[in-house]
N, C-alpha and C positions, 0 to 999 in steps of 0.2 A: 611507185616511190613513196606515195603517201601511206600506202598500206604497210610498207616496210618500217617507216618511221613510227607508225601507230603500234606495230608489234614491239618495236624496241622500247617505246614509251611504256607499254603495258608490262614488258619484262622488267624494266627498271623500277616501276611502281611495285611490282610483286616482290622483287628483291629487297626494295626498301621496307616493305611491310614485314617481310620475313626477318630482315636484320633488326628492325625496330622491335618486333615481338621478342626476338632472342635477347636483345639488349634489356628490354623491360623485365624479361624472365630472369636474366642474370643479376640485374640490380635487386629484384625482389628476393632472390635467393641469398645474395651476399648481405643485404641490409636488413632482412626480416627473418627468413627461415634460419640462416646460419647464426644470427645473433640470438634468437630464441633458443636454439639448440645449445649454444655455448652457455647461456644463462642457466638452462636446466642442468647442464653438466656441473657448473659451478655450485649450484644449490645442492646437488647430490653429493658433491665433494665436501661441502661444508657440513652437511648432515652426517657424513661418514666420519668426520673428525671428532675426537673426544674433546669438545670445547667445554670450558668451565661454565658451570651453571651460575646465572646471575642470582645473587643473594640480596633481595630487597631489604632484609632485616639489618644488614650491616650499616646502611645509612641511618636507619632509625636508631641503632645502637650508638653511633657516633654523636647524633643529635642529643640523645639522652645523657650521654657522658658530658657533653658540653654544658648542659643545664646544671649538672652536679658540680662541675668545676666552677661555675658562676655563682655557686651558693644556693641554687634553687633545688635543694635536696629532695623535697617531696615531689616536685614536678618531674624531676629526673627519674626518681624511682617509679612513679606512675607510668612514665613513658616506657620504662623497661618492662613493667608488667604487661603493658599493651603489646610490646614487641613479642613477648612470649606467647600471648594469646593469638596474635594475628599471624606470626611466622614461627610456629613451634619447631620447624625443621631448620631454622637458620643456624649457621655456625656460631652466631653471636649469643645464642640462648644460654649456654653454660656459663659464660662470663657474666651475662646479664643477671642470672640467678645468684651468682656469687656476690655481686655488688649489692643486689637487693637484700640478701641475707646479712651482709655486713652492716648496711644502713639500719636494718630493723633491729639488729642486736645492739648497735650503738645507741639508738633511741630508746630501747627497752630499759637500759641501765643508766640513761642520762638523767640528771636532776633537772635539766632544762625542759624535758618533756613530761608533763604532769598527767597527760591523758591516761585514764585507766588506773592510776596509782592513788594510794591513799595514805594519810598520815595516821600512825598508831602510837598511842602513849602507853608505855609499859606499865602494867599494874603489878602490885605485890603478888608474888607467887608465880608470875608468868615465866614460861620457858620458851625457847625458840621453837621447839616442836609443837607445843600447845598453840602458840600464836600462828604458826604455819598451818596447822590443821584447821583451826577455826576460820581462817581467812583464805582458804583455798590457794595456798602458795607453798613454797618449799623452804626448808632451812637454808639450803645453799644459796637460793636467790636473795634471802634476807641478808645473809652474811655479805654477799657480793654487793648488793645495792647500797648497803649502809657502811661498807668498809670495816666490818667488825673484826677485831683482832682476838676476841674472846667470845665464848658463848654465854658468859655471865652477863645478866641484865640488871639494871638498876631501875626501880620504880621512878617514873617520870621521864625516862628516856624516850626520845622520839624516833620512831622507825618508819621508813618509807616501805610500803608493801606493794607488791605487784601480783595481782591475781593471775595464777598460771592456768589459763584456759587453753592449753595446748593439747594436741593429739598427734599421733604419729601415723604415717602411711609409708608402706614399704613396697616399692616396685621391684620384685624379685628379678625380673629379666634384665633391667638396667642397673641393678644393685644400688638403687638410690633410696635413701631414707628422707622422707619429707616431713618437716615440722609444720603442722597446720595450726593456725590460731582461729578460734571461733569468735565471731563478732555478730551478735544477734543470732539469727538463724543460719548464717552462712559461715563457711570456713574459707580461709585463703592461705596460700602458701607463704609461710613466714621465712623459712630457710631450708635449703636442701643440703644433704650430706652424702658423700660418695662412700658407700661401704667397701671395705677391702675384700670381703667375701660374704656370701650368704649361703649357709648350709642348713636346710630345713630337715626336721625329723621325717623319716620315711612315711609315717602314717598321717602326715599333715596334708590336707587337701585345700587347694586354693580356689577361689578367694576365701578368706576367713577373717572374722572379726574377733579380736581379743581385747582384754583389758590389762593394763599394767598392774601387776599383783605384788611386786616387791622391788625395793631399791636397796641394794646391799653394798657394803664396803668392807674390805679386809686388808689388814697389814700384817705381813709375815704369817699368813694363815689364820689370823685371829680377827673376829668380827670387830669392826671399828665404828664407833659412834661419832657424830659431828663434834662432840665435846672433847674427843681424844686429840692430843697434840699431833698424832700421826695421821689424822684424817685426810689432810691435803695430799699426802703421799700414798694413800690407800688405793688399792685397785677397786674400781666400782663397776657394777653391772646392774642391769635392769631386767626383771623377769616379767613375762606376760603369759597369760593363759586364757582359754575360753571360760567364761563364767559357768560354774557348775559342771564343768567337764573334767573327766578323768584322763583324757588323752594328753599327749605330750604338748608342752607349751614351747616357748622360744625365749632366748636370752639375748639381750643386746650387750656386748662387751668388747674388750680389746681382743685381738687375735691370740689364740692359745699358743704357747711356746711348745714346739715339738720336742718331745723327750724320747730318746731311744730306749726301747725295752731291753734290758740285759737278758741275753740268752746264753746259757751254758752249752758248751760243745757236747753233743751226745757221745756215748762210749764208742759208737761205731766210727765216729770221726777219728778218735784217738787210735783205734785199732787199725784203721786203714791208712793212717798217716796223712789224711786230708788236712789241708790248712784251713784256719778259720775264714780266710778270704774267699774260699770256695763256697762258703755257706751263704744262703740268701740273707740280706740285711733285714733286720726287724723293722716293721712299719712304725712310724712315729705315732705315739699315742694320741697326738692332737688331731690326727686325720679323722678319728671317729667322732669328734666333738661337733655338735651342731650349734648354730647361733647366727646372729647378724653381727659381724665383726667390723668395728669402726676404730679409728685412731683414738689414742688416749685423750687428745684434746677435744675431740667431738663427744666422746662419752662424758667427759667432765662437764661440758657445756649442756648436754641433754639432761644430765643428772639434776641440774639446777632448774630445768624448765618444765619437766613433766613430773607428775605425782601419781600415786596409786589411784587406780580407778580411771585414769585417762585411757582413751581408746587407742588401739593399735590395729590397723587394717593392713593385710598382706594381699597383694594381687600379683598376677604374672603379666 
């Protein structure tokens, strides 16, 4: 009897150990292995989704704009410069550069910002061109800065002059024209312009350094000087070339207007009765023109900011 009870006890203990082991195994599977497996699946699913990339530059941009709204213009502009340096791929960079350019331009022509500007007293025999050449500035900037309605000067007049120490850089790939200002031995981005099109001469190899070699204006096909009443309405363009080089240069101007080349129907067309619509349309003459094409407003602005001898760098 005692042996039978002992066997039953041993059996029950064995069954209890087996059941306990299975219970522990089931709990471990449900609460550890299954949970880890689900987490791995969730992570894989999250990675597979096209989730929006976090843009840390957006918060920096908003903080800079808040400074500008509070009247801390210089601090806000500096913050936008840092944003561009630290997060160049941020979606906020284009708008940041637009704001920087507008602030810089406003301060450049503001009478409240005296830094870098000087007062000039007109002497007998002075002309705007002569004053501009001797003081490293441009006729257009003198006219704009001083609100001149005429190019005639009177001895004793006071003029505010802005030395135009600007250079141009063109990123051909992004079609962006950068206005760079030199301060000491360094240059910084003053304003950026989006070119409508960039078409370079076939024999021009990049990168290349050029110099501005001519600023021209014409009205109704005639060369127009700054003293001409039609100067404001004249079409303007800026030429650049490699110093001492005979290879093709480049021109910064407004986009050319496409003009159809008239083509007379050949005799074979008349003889066969073919209609003119069946003939290939002539290519517009503007298609062959090369240059860096900008809006009229941008060309007008650059015309006042750069002068002959300024550098022009083209990179891809």
